NUVEXNU-669914 format. One record per residue (C-alpha): y, x, z. Coordinates in steps of 0.001 Angstrom, whole numbers, plus 500000, padded with zeros to 6 digits. Example, Ala and Ser with C-alpha at 12.3 -4.5 7.8 and 13.67 -1.06 7.14 Angstrom:
2
495500512300507800 498940513670507140 
***
This chain:
148
604082710960639360 601185711934641648 602443709445644217 602366706590641701 598823707458640588 597684707589644219 599344704243644988 597807702579641924 594375703972642814 594662702637646349 595771699204645100 592855699073642664 590456699927645473 591887697289647802 591853694491645220 588138694781644463 585706692304645990 583269695012647009 582805695249650789 581184698651650269 584381700050648756 586506698565651500 584233700097654157 584823703569652685 588370703491654015 587260703223657646 585726705802659996 582126705535661176 581409703852664540 578437704845666706 576916702443669255 574433703490671952 572729700896674173 570719702016677230 568311700085679452 569668700267683019 567717697300684410 566502697630687993 562852697783689014 561677699600685877 561931696484683705 561543696852679945 564376695484677795 563878693764674445 566977693689672272 567790692426668790 571135693293667177 572743691741664092 575972691465662174 576946689115659386 575351691498656865 572819693544658832 569777692712660951 568844695816662942 565527694385664116 563965693937667532 563523696960669802 561753697521673112 563467699912675530 561780701271678633 563944702315681601 566761704692680531 565711704602676864 568393704025674234 568838702268670925 571483703658668583 573085702514665357 576171703308663326 578246701643660652 581618701590658944 583809698692660085 585396696322657619 588915697192656528 590147693765657629 589266694293661320 586586691600661501 583466693667662216 581166692066664793 577708693100665991 575974690939668568 572701691515670370 570246689298672211 568601690724675328 565544689678677297 563362691125680057 560410689893682113 561480686915684179 564858686686682446 566299684207679969 567266685146676417 570919686171676706 573362687784674316 576579689750674027 579005690871671288 578175694579671550 580838695588669021 583885693392668503 586404695337666457 589541693889668019 588210694699671522 586890698187670700 589647699181668283 591373701685670559 588665702293673127 585757703907671282 584306705358668125 581245706275670209 580625703042672108 578133703688674902 576713700691676767 574304700206679656 572531696890680081 572161695527683607 570953692156684843 574498690971685599 575916692057682213 576636694954679869 578976697796680881 580776700077678405 581510703705679146 585175704319679934 586198707778678742 589235707785681061 587310707137684293 584132708893683129 581962705967684212 580457702700682969 583279700676684495 584161698309681611 581757695502682511 581584692104680830 579807688799681464 577050687623679155 578108685336676287 577381681616676387 573688681138675420 574449677855673630 576481679741671044 573540682122670392 571367679215669287 574147678024666969 574480681524665452 570696681773664946 570653678383663221 573581679373660987 571855682635659973 568626680799659117 570374678237656876 
***
């Protein structure tokens, strides 16, 4: 009897349209982004998801920006950030992509370098998971879509 009540409760929770209720089923993810640019350059970053705009932040050398969230039950959580520094173009990266991070981190630590972001690898104990910057053309399309 208890099993049936539990199953019915779970089904009722999953059939609601409320993203907030669906998020309750997932663990919390923590993201830390550090400025590791050479030459003491300041880093300006601006992170967003479909639902959240985390604002623009200025990081001096070795300073960090941190945020946390509960991923969507459906595995579609995405946070992307734009980055810019003196003399550099506005570039961006998907800082949390659930399908990529699914098994690699609940504390996702990143350093930002001129040639791209690097994620901390808990197996090697270093920032060895490095990625190229995303295509800047797509950033402009995302910005336009968010404004409309």
